[in-house]
C-alpha positions in Angstrom: -35.9 -29.9 8.4 -37.9 -33.1 7.8 -39.3 -34.9 10.8 -39.5 -38.7 10.5 -43.0 -39.7 11.4 -42.2 -43.3 12.2 -39.4 -42.3 14.6 -41.7 -39.9 16.4 -44.4 -42.5 16.7 -42.0 -45.1 18.1 -40.5 -42.7 20.5 -44.0 -41.5 21.6 -45.0 -45.1 22.2 -41.9 -45.9 24.3 -42.4 -42.7 26.3 -46.0 -43.6 27.2 -45.0 -47.2 28.1 -42.3 -45.8 30.3 -44.7 -43.3 32.0 -47.1 -46.1 32.8 -44.3 -48.4 34.1 -42.9 -45.5 36.2 -46.3 -44.8 37.6 -46.9 -48.3 38.7 -43.5 -48.9 40.2 -42.8 -48.3 43.9 -40.0 -45.8 44.6 -38.3 -45.3 47.9 -38.6 -41.6 47.4 -41.8 -40.0 46.2 -40.1 -36.9 45.1 -37.8 -38.8 42.8 -40.8 -40.6 41.2 -42.5 -37.3 40.7 -39.5 -35.8 38.9 -39.3 -38.8 36.6 -43.0 -38.6 35.8 -42.8 -34.9 35.1 -39.8 -35.4 32.8 -41.6 -38.1 30.9 -44.7 -36.0 30.6 -42.7 -33.1 29.1 -41.1 -35.5 26.7 -44.5 -36.8 25.6 -45.7 -33.3 25.0 -42.7 -32.5 22.9 -43.2 -35.7 20.9 -46.9 -34.9 20.3 -45.9 -31.5 19.0 -43.4 -33.1 16.7 -46.0 -35.6 15.6 -48.4 -32.7 14.7 -45.6 -30.9 12.8 -44.7 -34.1 10.9 -48.3 -34.5 9.8 -48.3 -31.0 8.2 -45.1 -31.7 6.1 -45.7 -32.6 2.4 
């Protein structure tokens, strides 16, 4: 399966921007904010792995 490098790069960029915006936004519940930040961090890790895998493809 071929991984599209440009799509992974764009998704990674949007995920990082979303993480920064979530971190700077005030939430009424700190637990909810923590859950969103953890989910975005996991997404970023998965996208970085996809980015590394797409770099190894011919």
